[in-house]
Each structure stands twice: as C-alpha cells, then as structure tokens.
C-alpha positions in Angstrom: -1.3 5.4 -10.1 0.8 2.8 -11.8 2.6 5.2 -14.1 3.3 7.6 -11.2 4.5 4.7 -9.0 6.9 3.2 -11.6 8.4 6.5 -12.7 8.7 8.3 -9.4 11.7 6.6 -7.9 11.9 6.4 -4.1 10.1 9.6 -3.1 7.2 10.2 -0.7 5.0 10.9 -3.7 5.9 7.5 -5.2 5.1 5.8 -2.0 1.7 7.5 -1.9 1.2 6.4 -5.5 1.9 2.8 -4.5 -0.5 3.1 -1.6 -3.2 4.4 -3.9 -2.4 1.7 -6.4 -2.8 -0.9 -3.7 -6.2 0.6 -2.7 -7.4 0.4 -6.3 -6.2 -3.2 -6.8 -7.8 -4.2 -3.5 -11.1 -2.6 -4.6 -10.8 -4.6 -7.9 -10.3 -7.8 -5.8 -6.7 -8.1 -7.0 -5.4 -9.2 -3.6 -1.9 -10.2 -4.7 -1.6 -7.0 -6.7 -2.7 -4.9 -3.7 -0.2 -6.7 -1.4 2.6 -6.0 -4.0 1.8 -2.3 -4.2 1.5 -1.9 -0.4 4.9 -3.6 0.0 6.4 -1.2 -2.5 4.9 1.7 -0.6 6.7 0.7 2.6 9.9 -0.6 1.1 12.8 0.9 2.9 10.8 2.6 5.6 11.4 2.2 9.3 8.6 0.6 11.4 8.1 3.9 13.3 7.2 5.9 10.1 3.6 7.0 9.7 3.3 5.6 6.2 4.7 2.3 7.3 1.9 2.1 9.9 -0.7 3.1 7.3 0.4 0.4 5.0 0.3 -2.0 7.9 -3.3 -1.2 8.5 -4.1 -1.9 4.8 -2.3 -5.2 5.0 -4.1 -6.1 8.1 -7.4 -5.6 6.3 -6.4 -8.1 3.7 -5.2 -10.6 6.3 -8.5 -10.4 8.3 -11.3 -9.4 5.9 -14.0 -10.2 8.4 -12.8 -7.6 10.8 -14.1 -4.0 11.1 -11.8 -1.0 11.3 -14.0 1.8 12.6 
C-alpha cells in the first residue's frame, strides 16, 4: 500500500491506497500512522464525497474505540 500511495499522485487509486494503508496501520496498532494515512486519503476532497465520508467513519473508530459500528 505504501508504495502505491506514495507513487500514485492525487488519483482515486492513490486515495484508496492511503485508505488501505490506514487500515493496515490501524490493525498494527499504529494509531498515528493510521490517522496520517486516512488524512492523506481525504486530502482535497469535499465533505460530500463518498470517500470523504468513508474516511470519516474510520477516524471516528479511532476517536471512540469503545463504540460499535454495526
């Protein structure tokens, strides 16, 4: 993921790579790394964008780890 994200520029594929990288880092308990990757995934997007909302969900999980998202 990291190579795809850093070499992809500002494309939808790059944003998805950053989203995946954030998921991997979160799974590895690298919270700050996950937040960085998620922020890169939504950098430059408008709040109404579906990927912006998806990243927001991921960040909310980090902010409230005791909550369930069923």
